[in-house]
C-alpha positions in Angstrom: 12.0 24.6 -6.3 10.7 28.0 -5.1 7.3 26.5 -4.2 8.9 23.6 -2.4 10.3 23.0 1.1 13.4 20.9 1.5 13.4 18.5 4.4 15.7 15.7 5.4 14.5 12.1 5.7 14.9 12.4 9.5 12.8 15.5 9.5 10.0 13.7 7.6 10.0 10.9 10.1 10.1 13.2 13.1 7.3 15.4 11.7 5.1 12.4 11.1 5.8 10.9 14.5 5.1 14.2 16.2 1.8 14.7 14.6 0.6 11.1 15.2 1.7 11.2 18.8 0.0 14.6 19.3 -3.3 13.0 18.3 -3.0 10.2 20.8 -1.4 7.4 18.8 0.8 5.2 20.9 4.6 5.4 20.4 4.9 1.9 18.8 2.1 2.7 16.3 3.4 6.2 15.6 6.8 4.8 14.9 5.5 2.1 12.6 3.2 4.5 10.7 5.9 7.2 10.4 8.3 4.7 8.7 5.6 4.0 6.1 5.0 7.8 5.5 8.8 8.3 5.2 9.0 5.5 2.6 6.3 7.1 0.4 7.9 10.6 0.6 11.4 9.2 0.1 10.4 7.4 -3.0 8.6 10.4 -4.4 5.2 8.8 -4.3 3.5 11.9 -3.1 0.0 10.3 -2.6 1.6 7.9 0.0 3.9 10.4 1.7 3.1 13.2 4.2 0.0 14.0 2.3 -1.6 11.0 4.1 -1.2 12.6 7.5 -4.3 14.7 7.0 -6.5 11.7 6.4 -4.8 9.8 9.2 -5.7 12.5 11.6 -9.2 12.7 10.2 -9.6 8.9 10.7 -8.3 9.2 14.2 -10.8 12.0 15.0 -13.8 9.9 13.8 -13.2 7.6 16.7 -13.4 4.3 15.0 -9.7 3.4 14.9 -7.8 2.3 18.0 -4.8 4.5 18.7 -3.2 2.1 21.2 -4.3 -1.5 20.6 -1.4 -4.0 20.6 -1.6 -6.5 17.7 -2.3 -10.1 18.9 -0.3 -12.8 17.0 -1.4 -16.4 16.8 1.3 -19.0 16.0 0.3 -22.7 15.6 1.6 -25.7 13.7 0.3 -24.5 10.3 2.2 -22.3 7.9 -0.1 -19.4 8.5 0.8 -16.5 10.9 -2.3 -14.7 12.1 -2.2 -11.2 13.5 -5.3 -9.4 14.8 -4.7 -5.6 14.6 -7.7 -5.0 16.8 -9.0 -2.2 14.7 -5.7 -0.2 14.8 -3.7 0.9 11.9 -1.9 -1.9 9.9 1.9 -1.1 10.0 2.5 -2.3 13.5 0.6 -5.5 12.9 2.8 -6.2 9.9 5.9 -5.5 11.9 4.6 -7.9 14.5 4.1 -10.7 12.1 6.7 -10.4 9.3 9.6 -12.0 11.3 7.5 -15.1 12.1 6.4 -15.2 8.5 10.0 -15.3 7.4 10.9 -18.0 9.9 8.0 -20.3 8.9 8.8 -19.7 5.2 12.4 -20.8 5.6 11.2 -23.8 7.6 8.6 -25.1 5.2 9.1 -23.3 1.9 5.9 -21.3 1.8 3.9 -19.4 4.4 1.2 -16.7 4.7 0.7 -13.8 7.0 -3.0 -13.0 7.7 -3.8 -9.6 9.2 -7.3 -9.0 10.4 -9.2 -5.9 11.6 -6.8 -3.3 10.4 -7.1 0.2 9.1 -4.9 0.1 6.0 -3.7 3.3 4.3 -0.3 2.6 2.9 1.3 1.2 -0.2 2.3 -2.4 -0.2 5.8 -2.1 -1.6 7.4 -1.4 1.8 6.0 -4.7 3.0 7.0 -6.9 0.1 10.5 -5.2 0.0 10.9 -6.4 3.7 10.0 -9.9 2.6 12.6 -9.7 -0.2 15.2 -8.5 2.3 14.8 -11.9 4.0 15.8 -13.5 0.7 12.2 -14.5 0.0 9.7 -13.9 -2.8 6.7 -11.9 -1.6 3.1 -11.3 -2.6 0.7 -8.9 -0.8 -2.9 -7.9 -1.4 -5.7 -6.0 0.3 -9.2 -4.6 -0.4 -10.2 -1.0 0.4 -13.5 0.9 0.1 -16.0 0.1 -2.6 -15.0 3.0 -4.9 -14.6 1.0 -8.2 -17.3 -0.2 -10.6 -16.7 -3.7 -12.1 -16.3 -4.0 -15.8 -19.7 -4.0 -17.4 -21.4 -2.7 -14.3 -22.9 0.6 -13.3 -22.2 1.1 -9.6 -19.1 0.6 -7.3 -18.6 -2.8 -5.7 -14.8 -3.3 -5.7 -12.0 -1.5 -4.0 -8.8 -0.1 -5.5 -7.5 -3.5 -4.4 -3.7 -3.3 -4.7 -1.4 -6.2 -5.6 2.3 -6.3 -4.9 5.1 -8.7 -5.7 8.8 -8.8 -4.8 11.7 -11.0 -6.0 15.0 -10.9 -4.1 18.2 -10.2 -6.1 21.4 -11.4 -4.5 23.8 -9.3 -6.6 21.7 -6.2 -7.0 21.0 -3.4 -4.6 17.2 -3.5 -5.2 14.8 -6.3 -5.6 12.4 -6.7 -8.4 9.2 -5.1 -7.1 5.8 -4.1 -8.5 2.9 -2.6 -6.6 -0.2 -1.4 -8.4 -3.9 -0.8 -7.8 -6.3 -2.8 -9.9 -8.3 0.4 -10.4 -7.3 2.5 -13.4 -6.0 5.2 -11.1 -4.9 5.0 -7.4 -7.3 6.6 -4.9 -4.6 8.9 -3.5 -3.7 10.1 -7.0 -7.4 10.8 -7.7 -7.6 12.9 -4.5 -4.5 14.8 -5.5 -6.1 15.7 -8.8 -9.1 17.0 -6.9 -7.0 19.1 -4.5 -4.9 20.5 -7.3 -7.9 21.0 -9.7 -6.2 19.1 -12.5 -7.8 16.8 -15.0 -7.8 13.0 -14.7 -6.3 10.8 -17.5 -8.7 9.4 -20.0 -11.0 6.5 -19.2 -10.2 6.1 -15.5 -13.5 7.1 -13.9 -17.2 7.9 -14.4 -19.5 10.5 -12.9 -22.7 9.7 -11.0 -24.6 9.4 -14.3 -22.1 6.8 -15.7 -20.4 9.1 -18.1 -16.6 9.1 -18.5 -15.2 12.1 -16.7 -11.9 13.9 -16.2 -13.2 15.8 -13.2 -11.9 14.3 -10.0 -14.5 16.0 -7.9 -17.3 14.5 -9.9 -15.9 11.1 -9.2 -15.6 11.8 -5.4 -19.1 13.3 -5.3 -21.1 10.2 -6.4 -19.1 8.8 -9.3 -16.7 5.9 -9.3 -13.4 4.7 -10.6 -12.9 2.0 -13.2 -10.7 -1.1 -13.2 -7.6 -1.2 -15.4 -7.8 -3.5 -18.4 -11.5 -3.9 -18.3 -12.6 -7.4 -17.4 -9.0 -8.5 -16.6 -8.5 -5.9 -13.9 -12.0 -6.5 -12.7 -11.3 -10.2 -12.3 -8.0 -9.6 -10.4 -9.8 -7.1 -8.2 -12.5 -9.7 -7.4 -9.9 -12.2 -6.6 -8.4 -9.8 -4.0 -11.8 -9.3 -2.5 -12.1 -13.0 -2.0 -8.6 -13.7 -0.9 -8.1 -10.9 1.5 -11.7 -10.4 2.5 -14.0 -13.4 2.5 -11.1 -16.0 3.0 -9.9 -14.1 6.1 -13.4 -13.7 7.5 -12.8 -10.0 7.2 -14.5 -7.1 5.4 -14.8 -6.8 1.7 -14.6 -3.3 0.2 -18.4 -3.0 0.3 -18.5 -4.0 3.9 -15.7 -1.6 4.8 -17.5 1.3 3.2 -20.7 0.4 5.1 -18.7 0.4 8.3 -17.4 3.8 7.5 -20.9 5.2 7.2 -19.9 8.3 5.3 -17.1 9.4 7.6 -14.5 9.2 4.8 -12.0 7.4 7.0 -9.4 5.0 5.8 -10.7 1.5 5.0 -11.0 -1.2 7.6 -10.4 -4.8 6.5 -7.8 -7.6 6.3 -4.6 -8.1 4.4 -3.0 -11.3 3.1 0.7 -11.8 2.4 2.6 -14.8 1.0 6.3 -15.6 1.2 8.1 -18.3 -0.8 11.7 -19.5 -0.2 13.4 -20.0 -3.5 15.8 -22.5 -2.0 12.9 -24.8 -1.2 11.4 -24.7 -4.7 12.9 -26.0 -8.0 15.1 -29.1 -8.2 17.8 -28.1 -5.7 19.9 -25.8 -7.8 19.3 -22.3 -6.5 22.1 -20.9 -8.6 20.1 -21.9 -11.7 17.0 -20.2 -10.4 19.0 -17.0 -9.7 20.7 -17.0 -13.1 17.4 -17.6 -15.0 15.8 -14.7 -13.2 18.7 -12.4 -13.9 18.8 -13.3 -17.5 15.1 -12.4 -17.8 15.7 -9.0 -16.1 18.7 -8.3 -18.4 16.7 -9.2 -21.5 14.2 -6.5 -20.5 16.6 -3.7 -19.6 19.0 -4.4 -22.5 16.3 -3.3 -25.0 15.7 -0.1 -23.1 12.6 -1.1 -21.2 12.6 -0.4 -17.5 11.8 -2.7 -14.6 8.9 -1.8 -12.3 10.1 0.5 -9.4 13.2 1.6 -11.2 12.0 5.2 -11.1 11.1 4.8 -7.4 14.6 3.4 -6.6 16.2 6.3 -8.4 14.0 8.7 -6.5 15.1 7.0 -3.3 18.7 7.5 -4.1 18.1 11.2 -4.7 16.2 11.6 -1.5 18.9 9.9 0.5 21.4 12.3 -0.9 19.4 15.5 -1.0 16.4 15.1 1.2 12.8 15.5 -0.1 11.0 18.5 -1.6 7.4 19.1 -0.4 5.1 21.7 -1.8 4.6 24.7 0.4 0.8 24.1 0.3 1.0 20.6 1.6 3.6 21.5 4.2 1.4 24.4 5.4 -1.5 22.0 5.8 0.6 19.6 7.7 1.8 22.3 10.1 -1.8 23.2 10.8 -2.2 19.7 12.3 0.2 20.7 15.0 -1.7 23.8 16.0 
């Protein structure tokens, strides 16, 4: 750990908040964003932790994103909660709408949260975990920038387009959660490979000439990423473009990249989340629903397979006990943001 700096979780939050506030982000936004940064670092997902502060500051400095806009929530007699982020970062808009999403879901069984005009930079697992904490099943999806070439194509059209899911577990500490990009590698991980000058895994990206490459810089400089699973990942990614782009009358990944105009800011678009109340589905026996799910999970873990997010939850426990360890290089870059 000689190349690492040990910080407490409180220090991670305070450092994130301090940097954001320094660059003019309002207190409510800075607090909401700092919580998301903390979640990434706490769970040892480096590409979603304090590393993101540099691009957040860059995005702020480009002048597109609003640093102070208050999200506007629309509530009507439908099961859809609509929040307009007004071209600010997304976490505060989610915080604004999630309680109403939970209320409507428990009232009618299924509801959706539609977030428009947001700059989205974070993982989706913190959001679906909050939905699960309400005792609800959650799904979340969002486009990004057009960095990904569809299967069989030769130029980028799709975003990394993450999809997340959560299932609440009454008698377990942690819910069942997965959160993955539909690209073969997450954009943040690609950028970390570039910064550390390390090779990419096999078959995750192509260079500007369409050749498979392990050079992250070649991907960033005119190349593109690939979808996971070929046509299957490409189809899922396209669904996310339609559901959280066109359906919301918001930007697709192509349109987000056009809006960015080469400034390399975080994507601007919409986000769509669903919540389901298990007690309103089935045939009225929620105990049977729970038992069936737990039997499935046990059948997986009993054979030595792990559930998604198990490693992340183990990392969370370590961080809560020992704090987090950040590379001195990244910590030095973060400190420069305060100068």
